[in-house]
C-alpha positions, -999 to 999 in steps of 0.1 A, spaced: -511 112 371 -491 141 356 -458 135 340 -427 142 360 -411 174 349 -375 173 337 -347 195 351 -317 208 333 -295 183 351 -318 154 343 -319 163 306 -281 168 303 -275 135 321 -300 116 300 -286 131 267 -251 122 279 -263 86 284 -280 87 249 -246 98 235 -228 69 253 -252 43 239 -250 57 204 -212 58 206 -211 22 219 -230 11 188 -207 32 165 -237 54 156 -239 92 153 -273 106 162 -281 140 148 -305 159 172 -320 193 170 -336 205 202 -366 229 203 -390 244 227 -389 243 265 -357 222 265 -338 250 246 -354 276 269 -341 256 299 -307 245 286 -296 275 265 -313 304 282 -319 293 318 -354 307 313 -372 281 334 -365 254 360 -382 224 343 -399 213 312 -424 185 306 -404 169 277 -376 174 251 -389 185 217 -364 172 192 -359 159 157 -334 130 157 -318 111 129 -316 82 122 -351 80 138 -353 42 141 -320 39 160 -329 70 180 -363 57 192 -347 25 204 -319 42 223 -343 69 237 -366 41 250 -336 24 266 -325 57 284 -362 62 295 -362 27 310 -328 31 327 -337 65 342 -374 61 350 -384 87 324 -418 88 308 -421 73 272 -423 107 255 -394 124 274 -380 130 239 -406 134 211 -408 148 177 -442 165 180 -425 198 171 -420 186 135 -453 201 125 -439 236 134 -405 234 116 -398 261 90 -386 251 56 -359 277 59 -345 264 91 -317 243 78 -300 272 60 -299 299 87 -317 288 119 -294 264 138 -265 267 162 -242 238 169 -243 229 205 -222 198 207 -203 177 181 -188 143 183 -178 118 156 -200 92 172 -226 95 199 -248 126 199 -245 157 177 -268 184 190 -280 216 174 -306 241 185 -324 270 169 -311 305 170 -329 328 194 -347 345 164 -358 312 149 -371 299 183 -389 333 188 -406 328 154 -417 293 164 -430 305 198 -448 335 183 -464 313 157 -477 290 184 -484 318 210 -502 295 234 -517 312 263 -511 301 299 -536 278 314 -538 261 349 -509 237 350 -495 249 317 -472 279 312 -479 285 276 -455 305 254 -458 340 268 -429 338 292 -406 322 266 -415 349 241 -406 375 267 -372 360 273 -365 356 236 -375 392 229 -350 403 256 -323 381 240 -330 392 205 -334 429 216 -363 433 193 -384 464 202 -415 464 180 -442 441 166 -429 451 131 -395 438 139 -410 405 151 -430 403 119 -397 407 100 -382 377 119 -414 357 112 -410 365 75 -375 351 75 -386 317 85 -423 315 77 -429 336 46 -463 349 38 -474 346 74 -491 377 88 -495 377 126 -531 377 137 -543 408 156 -546 386 188 -509 377 186 -499 413 179 -519 423 210 -500 397 231 -467 410 217 -477 446 225 -485 436 261 -451 418 264 -433 448 249 -451 471 274 -440 448 303 -403 446 293 -399 483 285 -414 496 318 
């Protein structure tokens, strides 16, 4: 059975509850959102996402509270997961995050800048499959937001976050197709 997709309202409400639980324990959770959740929450680029990709600290407290929210709201176990950690740039902390919400206790949320998220999406560049949207639509939205116009400009952004990474020809071709689509 496929996992229930999450809407913007469901995510916002669940994160609000997570913040309440953390505050009630006198804890401040530090969360950085990535992927589809950012595309949904920050850019209104989609209607739903399958999960919330996030890195949360302190992780032990976060896992316990996230599981509690899942149980209370009928969300699947991986509604928030840190699978994205394998794609995080070593340069992110310095220049790639935007503060989305700050509180002394509860939940402190940050998200990547559009350029950093674009770099991540281009690095993954997963093609659409039946039942899976892939990254192409998100890349298109982020190219519009960043106002980049060429593959060379995208490579420059990639270089900022993932030095010494040369985009494969196949990814450059996908970018070329997306640029053709958004400039016509």
